[in-house]
N, C-alpha and C positions, 0 to 999 in steps of 0.2 A: 519855592513854597506853592502849595496848591491853593488857588484863590477861589475857584468855583465850588459851591456847595452842591452836592449831587443828591438827587432823590431817586429811590428805587421802589417800584411797586410790582409785586408778584414774586414772592419768595418761595417758589416751589423747588422741585428737584434740580433745575438748572438755574433759575433766578437767584436762589440763595447763595450758591458759591460764586456767581458772578458779582453779586452785591458785596460779598466778603472780599473778593479780589480788589474791588474799587476802594473799599475801606482800608485794606492793607497797603494800597498804593499811596496812602497819605491824604486822601480826600475826606473832607467832612461829609458824612452820609446821614440822610434822613430817610427812613423807610416806612412803608405802610403795607399791610397785608390783611386780607379778609379774615384769616385765621391769626388771631393775636399772638398765639404761642410761637408761631414761626418768626414773627417780627421780634419777639423777646429774645430769641436765640442770638440774633445778630446785634441786638441792642446790648447784650452782655459783653460783646466784643468792642463796643464803643460807638455804635450808631444811635441816633435819636429816633424815637417812634413818633410819627405824626398822628394827629387825632382823626384825620380823614384825608382823602386824596387832595381836596382843595387846600387843606392846611399844609400838606406837604409842598404844594405848588407855591404857597406864599412864603416858604422858608428856603427854597432852593433856586438854583440858576439853570440847571439842566436836569430833566427827569428821564429815567430809563424805565421801561415797562417790559414785563415778560409774563403774559397772561395766557390762560388756556384756550380762549376762544375770542372771536370777534365781538360777540355779545357782551362778554365780560369787560373788554376794553371800552366798548360803547358806554357801559354803566360807569366805569371809572372816570371817563372823560366828561360825560354829559348827564350823569345821574344827579340825584338830589345834592350830594356832597362832592360832585365831580370837579375835576381840574378846570373845566371850562366855565365855571360859575363866576363870572366877573373878572376884575383885574387881578392878576397874580404876578409874583416876582419872576417865576421861571419863564424863559423865552424859547426853549427848545425841548422837544420831546423826541426821544430815541426809542423806537419800538423794536425790541429784540425777539418778539414772538413771530410765529408763522401765520400769515393770513394771505388773502388774495391781493394781487397788485391793485385791482380796482378798489377794494376796500381801503387800502393804504392811502390811495390818492383822494378818495372821498372823505376819509377821516381827517386828513391833513387840511383839506379845504374847510371843513366844518370847524376844526379846532382854531384855525386862523381867524375865522369869522367870530367865534365865541369869545376868545380872549387874546387874540393877536399873538398866539404862540405858533412857532414853526415846528415842523416835524420831518424826521427822516426815518426810513425803514431799514433796520439792520438786523435781519434774522441771522441766526448762528447755527453751526453744525459742529458736533463733537461730543455732545452729551454732557452729563453731569461730571464725568471724569475729566473731560477737556476743560470744562468751566473751572473746576477746582485747580487744575494745573495751569490755567491761563493759556491754553493752546487751542482755543476754539478758532474756527474759520468764520469770519464775519463778512457778510455780503451787504454792502450799503447802497441805498438808493436815495437820491435827493441832491439839492444844490451843493456844489463843491465846498462853498464856504461853511455850510453847516456840518458837513461830513468832517472837514478839517478841524472845526471847533470841537467836535466830539471825539476825534481820533485819539488823543492822549488818554481819555478815560476808557474808550473801547480797548485800547492796547493793554489795559490792566488784566483783561480776561481773554483776549484774542491774540494769537501770534500771527495770524494772517488777516489783514483787513483789505478788502477789495471794493473800490468804489466802482459800481457797475453801470451807473447812469443816473437818469432822473428818478424822481419819486416812483416807487413801485418796482424799480429794476432789481433791488435787493430781494424782494419777494419772488420775482420771476426767476432769479438765479437760484433761490432756495428750492423752488419747485423742480428745477432741473436737477439739483443735488439730490432731492428725494427720489426722483425717478431712478437714478443710479443706485441709491441706497436700497430701495425696495427690491430691485432686481437682484442685487448682490445677496440680500438676506434670503430670498426665496430660492435662488439657485444653490447657495451654500447648503441650505437644508436638504435639497435634493441630492447634492453630491455626497453629503455625509451619510444619507440613507443608503445610497448605492455602495459606498465604501464599506459600510457596516455589513451589508448583504454579502459582500465579497470577502468578508473575514478580515478586513483591514482594521487596525487600531485607529479609530477615528480621531483620537486625541492627537495623533501625529499628522493628520492631513493638513491642517493649517501650516505646520512647519514645512511640510514637503512642497507646498505650492508657493511659499512666501516669496522666494526670489524669482519666481516665474511671472508670466503675465496674469495669472489667476489670483496672485496675492493681492489683498486689498486691506483697507482699514477695517472693513467689516470682518474679514477672516482673522485679522490680527486682534481685534477687540474681542471676538468670540474666544480665541485662544487665550488671551490675557485673563478673561473672566473664568475660563475653565481652570487655568493654572492657579489662579488666586482663590478658587472655590467661592466666588461670589456670583451674584446673578444680575448682571447688567441688562438693560433692555434688549440689546442685540442678542445676548445669549438666550434670554427668555423667548424671544421671537423665533430664533433658529430652532431651539430644541422643541418648542411647542409645535412649530410647523412640521418638524420631523415626526412627531406623534400624530399630527393630523394626516400626514401622507400615509401613515400606517393604519389609518382608520380609527384612531384613538383620540377623540376630541378632548381638548384641555380647557375647561371652563375658565381657568385663571387667565387665559389669553385674551378674553373679551375686552378688558380695559386697555390693554396694549394696542389692540386692533382699532379702537376708536380713534386714537391719534393718527395711526397709519392711514386709515380710510379718509380722515379729514384732509390730510396732506395730498393723497392721491386725487381726491375730488377737486382740489384747487388746480392741480396740473391739468386734469382732464377738462375742467371748465374753461381754462385758458386756451386749450387746444381747440375746443369746439367753437369758441368765439372767433378764432382766426382761421379755422379750417385746417389746422396742422394735424396730420395723422399720428397717433400714438398707439400703434397696434400692440406692442409688448406691454405697455402700461395698462391698456384696456384689458388685456388677458390677465395680468396680475390682479387688477381691480376685481374682476369677476371671481377669481380664485379666493381672494381674501374676503370678499363679501359673503361668499358661500361658507367659508370657514367661520366667519363672524356669526352668521345665522345659526350655524351648527353649535358653536360654543355657547351662544345665548340660550338655545334650547336646552342644552345639557345643564347650564347653570340654574335654570328655572325648575329643574326636576327635584 
């Protein structure tokens, strides 16, 4: 029998299927989202909707968050109706979003002081499809006792749970993950452009490289999306970059690049603080920022 009541805040593209996995695993679930309609969808499946973040914290034992920015999480935790307003029932916060390790550590300290709630950082990788399938990779940072307490719930949406160290280590690991992701996306787009120029059927390139060293989850997700005729974030980025490399800016790419640039900035800021050289990521950052500027200009026309 599931005894903990779980709260989930942030029902976006990835947060919603993660919350649904928790509900389907047999946990009582209370949700809150700034857009009420998104909360209503999961309420129709059996979740309860809280009136505010602090109301959710008063009804639950463990809270999960998956929000779009550090600023939004600050508001959810410490705003007028925030979780940190007084004594609440919940004793542990699990943050599934991507932020800087320094922000995670500072937020955990502030939350402990505000309402005696502990926190661990558990960013994830695998996208909305992985969230819905329960196959995400979860990278945890924080005291072992808190990670172990949350592990059964995390296991409802993640097939790989790695405890990487103290608070902030999950976010540091996610930054490393993103460096590899961005490189794979950019180079796959370049390879597809070259293949197309050589008269190769580019729909077959992911299949051709799959069992070799060049095969990756990025190339497999791109292939899956093409075969399914849907538009996952990986496919959107790869194909938009292909157009950019041909000198054809894609205004629709701007929103996708905002998230990518945020994650690259986290990794680059970490490297600057410690003096670690990241020459390849710095190069990608320059390329993507140039493209972002170009797409924003096109969008405004």
